[in-house]
C-alpha positions as CSV (number, residue, x, y, z in Angstrom):
1,M,-2.3,5.7,28.4
2,I,-0.4,8.7,26.9
3,G,1.5,11.3,28.9
4,V,0.8,14.9,27.8
5,R,1.9,18.3,29.1
6,D,-1.4,20.0,28.5
7,L,-4.0,17.5,29.8
8,P,-7.1,19.8,29.7
9,F,-6.4,20.4,26.0
10,W,-6.1,16.8,25.0
11,E,-9.1,15.8,27.1
12,R,-11.4,18.1,25.1
13,P,-14.0,16.0,23.3
14,E,-13.6,17.7,19.9
15,I,-9.8,17.0,20.1
16,K,-10.2,13.3,20.9
17,E,-13.0,12.9,18.3
18,L,-10.9,14.5,15.5
19,L,-7.8,12.5,16.5
20,I,-9.8,9.3,16.3
21,E,-11.5,10.2,13.0
22,T,-8.1,11.1,11.5
23,L,-6.4,7.8,12.5
24,Q,-9.4,5.6,11.7
25,H,-9.5,7.0,8.1
26,L,-5.8,6.4,7.7
27,S,-5.9,2.8,8.9
28,D,-9.5,1.5,9.2
29,D,-8.6,0.5,12.8
30,T,-10.6,1.4,15.9
31,Y,-9.0,3.8,18.4
32,A,-9.6,5.1,21.9
33,F,-7.3,7.5,23.8
34,E,-6.7,8.0,27.4
35,F,-4.4,10.8,28.5
36,R,-2.6,11.6,31.7
37,E,-0.4,14.4,33.0
38,Y,3.2,14.1,31.9
39,Q,5.3,13.1,34.9
40,Q,8.9,13.3,33.8
41,R,11.1,15.5,36.0
42,A,11.7,19.0,34.8
43,Q,15.5,18.7,34.5
44,N,15.0,15.7,32.2
45,Q,12.1,17.2,30.2
46,Q,12.8,17.7,26.5
47,P,12.1,21.3,25.5
48,Y,9.8,22.2,22.7
49,L,11.4,22.6,19.3
50,N,12.2,26.3,18.6
51,F,14.2,27.8,15.8
52,G,13.7,31.3,17.1
53,S,11.5,34.2,15.9
54,D,14.0,36.5,14.2
55,P,12.0,38.1,11.3
56,D,15.2,38.5,9.3
57,W,16.0,34.8,9.5
58,P,15.6,33.6,5.8
59,F,13.4,30.7,6.9
60,H,11.0,32.7,9.0
61,N,7.5,33.0,7.5
62,V,8.1,30.6,4.6
63,D,4.9,29.6,2.9
64,R,5.1,25.9,3.5
65,V,7.4,23.4,5.2
66,I,8.1,20.7,2.6
67,M,7.9,17.0,3.6
68,F,11.1,15.5,2.0
69,S,11.4,11.8,1.7
70,G,14.2,11.7,-0.8
71,G,12.0,10.0,-3.4
72,L,11.1,11.3,-6.9
73,D,7.9,13.0,-6.0
74,S,9.2,15.0,-3.1
75,L,12.4,15.8,-5.2
76,A,10.2,17.2,-8.0
77,G,8.3,19.3,-5.5
78,V,11.5,20.7,-4.1
79,V,12.8,21.5,-7.6
80,E,9.6,23.2,-8.5
81,T,9.6,25.3,-5.3
82,A,13.2,26.2,-5.6
83,A,12.9,27.2,-9.2
84,S,10.2,29.7,-8.2
85,G,12.7,31.4,-6.0
86,A,11.3,30.5,-2.6
87,N,13.5,29.5,0.3
88,L,13.0,25.9,1.5
89,V,12.5,24.2,4.8
90,L,12.7,20.5,4.3
91,V,11.6,18.0,7.0
92,S,12.4,14.3,6.8
93,H,11.6,11.3,8.9
94,R,14.6,9.1,9.2
95,P,13.8,5.7,10.6
96,V,17.1,4.1,9.5
97,A,20.6,5.5,9.2
98,I,21.1,4.5,5.6
99,Q,18.0,6.4,4.6
100,F,19.3,9.6,6.3
101,K,22.6,9.3,4.4
102,R,20.7,9.2,1.1
103,Q,18.4,12.1,2.1
104,A,21.5,14.1,3.2
105,A,23.4,13.4,0.0
106,L,20.4,14.5,-2.1
107,Y,20.0,17.6,0.0
108,E,23.6,18.6,-0.7
109,Q,23.1,18.1,-4.4
110,I,19.9,20.2,-4.3
111,K,21.8,23.1,-2.6
112,K,24.5,22.9,-5.4
113,A,21.8,22.9,-8.0
114,F,20.1,26.1,-6.5
115,P,23.0,28.1,-5.1
116,T,21.0,31.3,-4.8
117,I,18.2,29.7,-2.7
118,K,18.4,29.4,1.1
119,I,17.6,25.7,2.0
120,I,17.6,24.0,5.4
121,H,17.0,20.3,6.1
122,V,15.5,19.1,9.4
123,P,15.8,15.3,9.7
124,V,14.0,13.8,12.7
125,W,15.0,10.4,14.0
126,V,12.0,8.4,15.0
127,N,11.8,4.6,15.2
128,K,9.9,1.8,16.9
129,T,11.5,-1.1,18.8
130,E,11.0,-4.6,17.4
131,T,9.2,-5.5,20.6
132,I,6.3,-3.1,20.1
133,S,4.5,-5.1,17.4
134,K,4.8,-7.0,14.1
135,E,2.9,-4.3,12.2
136,F,4.5,-3.8,8.8
137,T,2.1,-1.8,6.7
138,Q,2.9,1.6,8.3
139,R,-0.6,2.7,7.5
140,T,-0.5,5.7,9.9
141,R,3.1,6.8,9.1
142,S,1.9,10.0,7.5
143,F,0.3,11.1,10.7
144,L,3.7,11.0,12.4
145,Y,5.4,12.5,9.3
146,S,2.9,15.4,9.1
147,A,3.1,16.0,12.9
148,L,6.9,16.4,12.6
149,G,6.3,18.9,9.7
150,A,3.7,20.8,11.8
151,I,6.0,21.2,14.7
152,V,8.7,22.7,12.5
153,A,6.2,24.8,10.6
154,S,5.0,26.2,13.9
155,S,8.6,27.1,14.9
156,V,9.3,29.0,11.7
157,N,5.7,30.5,11.5
158,A,5.0,28.7,8.2
159,A,1.5,28.8,6.8
160,G,1.4,25.0,6.7
161,V,2.9,21.7,5.5
162,R,3.1,20.5,1.9
163,F,3.3,17.0,0.7
164,F,4.3,16.2,-2.9
165,E,2.9,12.9,-4.1
166,N,1.5,11.9,-7.4
167,G,-2.3,11.5,-7.5
168,V,-2.3,7.8,-8.4
169,V,-0.5,7.0,-5.1
170,S,-2.5,9.5,-3.1
171,L,-5.8,8.0,-4.1
172,N,-4.5,4.5,-4.1
173,F,-7.3,2.8,-5.8
174,P,-7.7,-0.9,-4.6
175,V,-5.5,-2.9,-6.9
176,S,-8.2,-5.1,-8.4
177,G,-9.7,-5.7,-5.0
178,E,-6.5,-7.0,-3.5
179,V,-5.8,-4.1,-1.2
180,I,-8.9,-3.9,1.0
181,G,-9.8,-2.5,4.4
182,A,-7.0,-1.9,6.8
183,R,-4.4,-2.8,4.1
184,A,-5.3,0.2,1.9
185,S,-2.8,3.0,2.5
186,R,-4.2,6.5,2.7
187,T,-1.1,8.4,3.7
188,T,-1.6,11.4,1.4
189,H,-5.3,10.9,0.6
190,P,-7.1,14.2,0.2
191,K,-9.3,13.4,3.2
192,S,-6.3,12.5,5.3
193,L,-4.6,15.8,4.5
194,Y,-7.9,17.7,5.3
195,D,-8.1,15.9,8.7
196,F,-4.5,16.8,9.4
197,A,-5.2,20.4,8.6
198,R,-8.2,20.5,10.9
199,L,-6.3,18.8,13.8
200,Y,-3.2,21.0,13.6
201,S,-5.3,24.1,13.3
202,L,-6.8,23.3,16.7
203,V,-3.5,22.3,18.2
204,L,-1.7,25.5,17.0
205,E,-4.8,27.7,17.5
206,R,-4.5,29.2,14.0
207,D,-5.4,28.4,10.4
208,F,-3.0,25.7,9.2
209,K,-2.8,24.3,5.7
210,V,-1.8,20.7,4.7
211,D,-1.9,20.1,0.9
212,N,-0.6,18.2,-2.1
213,P,-0.1,20.1,-5.4
214,F,0.5,16.9,-7.3
215,I,-2.9,15.4,-6.8
216,Y,-3.7,15.5,-10.5
217,K,-0.3,14.4,-11.8
218,T,1.0,10.9,-12.7
219,K,4.5,9.9,-11.7
220,K,5.6,10.3,-15.2
221,E,4.3,13.9,-15.2
222,V,6.1,14.5,-11.9
223,L,9.4,13.5,-13.6
224,D,8.6,15.8,-16.5
225,M,8.7,18.7,-14.0
226,I,12.3,17.8,-13.1
227,V,13.2,17.7,-16.7
228,R,11.6,21.1,-17.4
229,H,13.9,22.7,-14.8
230,N,17.0,20.9,-16.2
231,Q,17.6,19.0,-13.0
232,N,17.8,15.4,-14.4
233,E,21.0,14.7,-12.6
234,L,19.3,14.9,-9.2
235,I,17.3,11.8,-10.1
236,R,20.5,9.7,-9.6
237,C,20.6,10.8,-6.0
238,S,17.0,10.0,-5.2
239,C,15.7,6.7,-3.7
240,S,12.2,5.4,-3.9
241,C,12.6,2.0,-2.3
242,A,10.2,1.0,0.5
243,H,12.8,-1.4,1.9
244,Q,15.7,1.0,2.5
245,G,18.0,-0.5,5.1
246,L,16.4,-3.9,4.9
247,F,18.9,-5.3,2.4
248,A,22.7,-4.8,2.7
249,S,24.2,-3.2,-0.4
250,K,26.5,-0.3,-0.9
251,L,26.0,-0.2,-4.6
252,K,22.3,-0.9,-5.1
253,W,19.8,1.6,-3.5
254,H,16.7,-0.2,-4.7
255,C,15.4,-3.7,-4.0
256,G,13.4,-3.9,-7.3
257,S,10.7,-6.0,-5.7
258,C,8.5,-3.5,-3.8
259,S,5.7,-1.5,-5.5
260,Q,7.6,1.8,-5.1
261,C,10.6,0.4,-7.1
262,I,8.3,-0.9,-9.8
263,D,6.4,2.4,-10.0
264,R,9.7,4.3,-10.2
265,R,11.1,2.2,-13.0
266,F,8.0,2.4,-15.1
267,A,7.8,6.2,-14.6
268,I,11.5,6.6,-15.5
269,L,11.0,4.7,-18.8
270,A,7.7,6.5,-19.5
271,A,9.5,9.9,-19.1
272,G,12.5,8.8,-21.3
273,L,15.0,9.1,-18.5
274,L,16.6,5.7,-18.7
275,G,20.1,7.3,-18.5
276,Y,19.4,8.7,-15.1
277,D,18.3,5.5,-13.4
278,D,20.6,2.6,-14.0
279,A,19.0,-0.9,-13.9
280,L,22.1,-2.0,-12.0
281,D,20.9,0.1,-9.1
282,Y,18.2,-2.5,-8.5
283,K,18.9,-5.7,-6.6
284,I,16.2,-7.4,-8.8
285,D,15.8,-6.2,-12.3
286,V,12.2,-4.8,-12.3
287,F,11.4,-6.3,-15.7
288,A,13.7,-9.3,-16.3
289,G,14.8,-10.3,-12.8
290,D,13.7,-13.5,-11.0
291,R,11.0,-12.9,-8.4
292,E,10.2,-15.2,-5.5
293,D,6.8,-16.8,-5.1
294,G,4.4,-14.9,-3.0
295,Y,4.9,-11.2,-2.3
296,Q,7.5,-10.4,-5.0
297,Q,5.4,-11.9,-7.8
298,N,2.1,-10.7,-6.4
299,V,3.2,-7.0,-6.2
300,A,4.5,-7.0,-9.7
301,I,1.4,-8.8,-11.2
302,G,-1.0,-6.7,-9.2
303,Y,0.7,-3.5,-10.4
304,V,0.5,-4.5,-14.1
305,R,-3.0,-6.0,-13.8
306,H,-4.4,-2.8,-12.3
307,A,-3.1,-0.7,-15.1
308,T,-4.3,-3.3,-17.7
309,E,-7.8,-3.2,-16.3
310,L,-7.8,0.6,-16.1
311,A,-6.7,0.8,-19.8
312,K,-9.6,-1.4,-20.8
313,M,-12.2,0.8,-19.1
314,S,-14.0,3.9,-20.4
315,A,-14.0,7.0,-18.2
316,E,-17.6,6.1,-17.2
317,E,-16.6,2.6,-16.2
318,I,-13.7,3.9,-14.1
319,A,-16.0,6.4,-12.4
320,T,-18.5,3.6,-11.6
321,R,-15.9,1.0,-10.5
322,F,-14.1,3.3,-8.2
323,N,-17.1,5.5,-7.2
324,R,-16.5,5.0,-3.5
325,E,-12.8,6.1,-3.7
326,I,-13.5,9.1,-6.0
327,S,-16.5,10.2,-3.8
328,G,-14.4,10.1,-0.7
329,A,-11.7,12.2,-2.2
330,F,-13.0,14.8,-4.6
331,Q,-14.6,17.2,-2.1
332,H,-11.2,17.7,-0.5
333,C,-9.4,18.3,-3.8
334,P,-8.7,21.6,-5.4
335,D,-11.2,22.5,-8.1
336,R,-13.6,20.1,-6.4
337,W,-16.4,20.3,-8.9
338,N,-14.1,19.2,-11.7
339,A,-12.2,16.8,-9.5
340,P,-14.0,13.6,-10.4
341,R,-13.3,14.1,-14.1
342,L,-9.7,15.1,-13.4
343,L,-9.1,12.1,-11.2
344,V,-10.5,9.7,-13.8
345,D,-8.4,11.4,-16.5
346,L,-5.4,11.0,-14.2
347,H,-5.8,7.2,-14.0
348,Q,-6.4,6.9,-17.7
349,R,-3.1,8.7,-18.4
350,H,-1.3,6.5,-15.9
351,A,-2.7,3.3,-17.4
352,A,-1.7,4.4,-20.9
353,A,1.9,5.1,-19.8
354,I,2.2,1.7,-18.1
355,Q,0.9,-0.1,-21.1
356,S,3.3,1.7,-23.4
357,V,6.3,0.9,-21.2
358,L,5.3,-2.7,-20.9
359,A,4.9,-3.1,-24.7
360,N,8.3,-1.5,-25.3
361,Q,10.0,-3.7,-22.6
362,V,8.6,-6.9,-24.3
363,K,10.1,-5.8,-27.6
364,A,13.4,-4.7,-26.0
365,N,13.8,-8.1,-24.1
366,A,12.5,-10.3,-27.0
367,G,15.9,-11.9,-27.4
368,G,16.2,-12.7,-23.7
369,I,12.7,-14.1,-23.6
370,I,13.6,-16.5,-26.5
371,D,17.0,-17.6,-25.2
372,G,15.9,-17.8,-21.6
373,T,18.1,-15.1,-20.1
374,V,14.9,-13.3,-19.0
375,A,14.1,-15.1,-15.7
376,E,11.2,-17.6,-15.8
377,K,9.5,-15.8,-12.8
378,S,10.3,-12.2,-14.0
379,L,7.6,-9.6,-14.4
380,L,7.8,-9.9,-18.2
381,A,7.6,-13.7,-18.1
382,L,4.6,-13.6,-15.7
383,V,2.9,-11.1,-18.1
384,L,3.6,-13.2,-21.1
385,S,2.1,-16.2,-19.4
386,R,-1.0,-14.1,-18.7
387,K,-0.8,-14.5,-14.9
388,H,-1.4,-10.7,-14.6
389,L,-4.9,-11.4,-15.8
390,V,-5.7,-13.5,-12.7
391,E,-5.9,-11.9,-9.2
392,S,-3.2,-13.0,-6.7
393,W,-5.7,-14.5,-4.2
394,R,-7.2,-16.6,-7.0
395,R,-3.7,-17.8,-8.1
396,Y,-3.0,-18.7,-4.5
397,A,-6.4,-20.5,-4.2
398,N,-5.6,-22.4,-7.3
399,R,-2.3,-23.5,-5.8
400,I,-4.2,-24.8,-2.7
401,K,-6.7,-26.6,-4.9
402,E,-3.9,-28.2,-6.9
403,V,-2.2,-29.5,-3.7
404,L,-5.4,-30.9,-2.3
405,L,-6.6,-32.3,-5.6
406,R,-3.4,-34.3,-6.0
407,G,-3.2,-35.4,-2.4
408,I,-6.6,-36.1,-0.8
409,P,-7.9,-38.7,-3.3
410,T,-4.7,-40.7,-3.0
411,I,-4.4,-40.5,0.8
412,C,-8.1,-41.3,1.3
413,Q,-8.5,-43.9,-1.4
414,K,-8.5,-46.9,1.0
415,E,-9.6,-45.3,4.2
416,Q,-11.7,-42.2,4.4
417,P,-11.3,-39.7,7.3
418,Q,-13.5,-40.5,10.3
419,N,-14.7,-36.9,10.6
420,E,-14.2,-33.3,9.5
421,P,-11.5,-32.5,12.1
422,R,-9.5,-35.5,10.7
423,L,-10.0,-34.3,7.1
424,Q,-8.7,-30.9,8.2
425,E,-5.6,-32.5,9.7
426,I,-4.8,-34.4,6.5
427,C,-5.3,-31.1,4.5
428,D,-3.1,-29.3,6.9
429,G,-0.3,-31.8,6.5
430,L,-0.5,-31.7,2.7
431,L,-0.5,-27.9,2.6
432,Q,2.5,-27.6,5.0
433,A,4.4,-30.2,3.0
434,A,3.8,-28.2,-0.1
435,S,5.0,-25.0,1.7
436,V,1.6,-23.4,1.3
437,D,1.8,-20.6,4.0
438,L,-1.5,-20.5,5.9
439,D,-2.6,-19.7,9.4
440,R,-4.7,-22.4,11.1
441,E,-8.1,-21.3,12.6
442,Y,-7.2,-17.6,12.5
443,P,-8.4,-14.8,12.7
444,Y,-11.6,-14.4,14.6
445,M,-14.4,-12.4,13.1
446,K,-17.4,-11.0,14.9
447,C,-20.7,-12.1,13.4
448,G,-23.7,-10.8,15.3
449,S,-23.2,-11.6,18.9
450,S,-20.8,-14.5,18.3
451,L,-17.3,-15.0,17.0
452,T,-16.4,-17.1,13.9
453,K,-13.1,-18.2,12.4
454,P,-12.0,-19.9,9.2
455,D,-10.2,-23.3,9.1
456,W,-7.2,-21.6,7.4
457,S,-6.4,-18.0,6.3
458,H,-3.8,-16.0,4.4
459,E,-4.4,-12.5,5.7
460,E,-2.0,-10.8,3.3
461,L,-4.3,-11.8,0.5
462,G,-7.4,-11.6,2.6
463,L,-8.1,-15.2,1.8
464,W,-10.0,-17.6,4.1
465,I,-10.4,-21.4,3.5
466,E,-13.2,-23.6,4.8
467,A,-13.1,-27.4,4.6
468,K,-16.4,-29.3,4.6
469,Y,-17.0,-33.1,4.7
470,A,-20.2,-34.5,3.0
471,R,-21.3,-37.8,4.6
472,K,-24.3,-39.9,3.8
473,K,-25.2,-40.6,7.4
474,E,-25.4,-36.9,8.2
475,G,-27.0,-35.8,4.9
476,L,-26.0,-33.1,2.5
477,A,-27.8,-30.4,4.6
478,K,-25.0,-30.9,7.2
479,I,-22.7,-28.9,4.9
480,T,-25.1,-26.9,2.7
481,D,-26.5,-25.0,5.6
482,P,-23.1,-23.9,7.0
483,I,-21.9,-23.0,3.5
484,A,-25.0,-20.9,2.9
485,A,-24.4,-19.1,6.2
486,D,-20.7,-18.6,5.4
487,I,-21.6,-17.1,2.0
488,T,-23.7,-14.5,3.7
489,K,-21.5,-13.6,6.6
490,Y,-18.2,-13.7,4.7
491,G,-19.7,-12.0,1.6
492,D,-21.1,-9.2,3.7
493,S,-17.6,-8.5,5.0
494,A,-16.0,-8.7,1.6
495,R,-14.0,-11.8,2.6
496,R,-12.4,-13.9,-0.1
497,V,-13.2,-17.6,0.6
498,L,-12.2,-20.9,-0.9
499,F,-14.6,-23.7,0.0
500,V,-13.1,-27.2,0.0
501,V,-15.8,-29.8,-0.1
502,Y,-14.8,-33.5,0.3
503,D,-17.6,-35.7,-1.2
504,P,-16.4,-39.3,-1.5
505,E,-19.9,-40.7,-1.5
506,R,-21.0,-38.4,-4.3
507,L,-23.9,-36.9,-2.5
508,I,-23.6,-33.8,-4.7
509,I,-25.5,-34.8,-7.8
510,D,-25.9,-31.4,-9.4
511,E,-22.4,-29.9,-9.2
512,E,-23.2,-26.9,-11.3
513,G,-26.2,-26.0,-9.1
514,F,-24.1,-26.6,-6.0
515,R,-21.4,-24.3,-7.2
516,K,-23.6,-21.5,-8.5
517,P,-24.4,-19.5,-5.3
518,I,-20.7,-19.6,-4.5
519,M,-19.3,-18.7,-7.9
520,V,-21.7,-15.8,-8.5
521,R,-19.6,-13.9,-6.0
522,D,-16.3,-12.7,-7.4
523,T,-14.7,-13.1,-4.0
524,M,-15.4,-16.8,-3.6
525,D,-14.3,-20.1,-5.1
526,I,-14.9,-23.8,-4.5
527,L,-13.1,-27.2,-4.9
528,I,-15.1,-30.4,-4.8
529,L,-12.9,-33.5,-4.0
530,R,-13.8,-37.1,-4.4
C-alpha cells in the first residue's frame, strides 16, 4: 500500500501497467501496486521540489539533467558536456556519507577545471533501513535514480535526464550464463531508459527524454574522451567501487574485489592512464592481490572468462549467442537499423582490450609469478591455472563432488544409509564440515500446479543439488524416473543442477548411458558414488 497525493492519477490503468512493465524489465520480479490517499497532516507535508522558474537563472531550460555517480563514465559525460559550453545540472543519489564526500570533492574539481561553465550539484539522500530486506543486488536502483533526476529536470524545465554509461555495462550480456534471470542488472539498458521516458512523460504530461549517449562506447573509449579534453587529473577524484562505505579506509577508495573495480582497472590500463589511478588505491590489487574463495574469485574469473569467450567468437557467433539480448535492445538504440552490428562491434573491441591488458599484466608480473609474490589466489594466478576457462558454478559443483567423493565411500563403507533422508543427512554433515555454503531444501519452485524444491541450493550461482539413492529392493526406476522429471522441469527453467547418485550395489551398469541425458545439457552435471 503506497500513499500518494494524486490518487486518481496513480489509479489509472495505463499508469499502473507501465509502472509494472518498467520494474519487471529491470528486475524480472512480479509486481502489483495498490495506492491510497496520502494522509500526512498538511503542516508536516514535505513540499514538492522547486528551484523556481526565473528564465534568467543559468540552469533554467538546460537540455538535460545529468545523472552523476562520481564514477568514470559519468565523469566523462560531464567533461564532454562542459567542454561543449553547456551549463550543467548534476543529480546524485547518495546512500552513504562517504560516497557523498567523494562526489562533492569531484564536483569541486570539475568546477575548477571548467571555470567559465555554470555547474550545480543536487545530491539526494535516500537509503533503506536494514530491517526492510536482505536484497543486495539493487536491480531497480536506476528507477529511483532516474526518478530523482526527473524531479529535478521538471523543476528546471529540462528536456530530460541523461545517463552516461558504457555500452558493455548497459547491455550487460550474461557472463557466460552465470548472471541469469533476476540477477541480471538492466539499470541503463536501452529498454529500461525507453520505459523511464514513457512513464515520466505521462507523469509530467509532456515529452520527456531519457537517454545514454555512450551506448556504443567501451569503458576504454569513455576514458579516451577525458584524455581528449585534457582532464586526466579528474580521474584521481573519481570512484567506481560498488562497495563504497562498506570497508573502512581513508586512503583506499576502491575494494578491488567487485566487478566495477575490475572493469575500472582494466580500462585504465587499456587507455594508458596508469599514472592517474594508483594500484595502492585498491584494498586488493586487482591483478596480483589475494582473493577470497567464492564471490571475490568468481567475479574476477567471470569477468576474464566472458572477455576470453567473446574474443574467440566471430561477429556472427556473438550475434547468435546473444541474440536475445541484442534483439531486446537494438530497437531502443540510436541508429536502430545499424544497432545490432554496432553492438557486436562494441563487444569485440571490449574483448580485444581486455585480452591485451591481461597479456601485458602477465608479462609485467612474470617475476612475481615466479618468486611467489603474486598471490596464489590472485586474478593472474587463477588465469594461469586456467580456472577462468571453467564456469564458476561448475567449479563450485566440482568442489562439492570432491568433498562427497572423499567422504561418502569412507563413512558408508561398513554400514550403508538406511534410506535417502539419512544419505542426505550424511552429505549435509560433510558439506558443512568442509565449509561448503549451501541452503538446505530451498527455494521452492512452481512446477505445474505443485511446488518443488532441491535438496540443496546455492542461489548466488543458480546451482541446485539433488541426491538420489539407488537400492536393489526398490529398483533403478526409483531414481531414474525422478531424475528424468528433474531434467525436464529444471532444464525448462534454465536451472543448473548437480545430481549426486549413491549406487553402492552397482545397479547402474552402463554409466555412460546413464550420464548422457544429463551431460548433454550444459547446465547440468552428475556424480556417481559407490
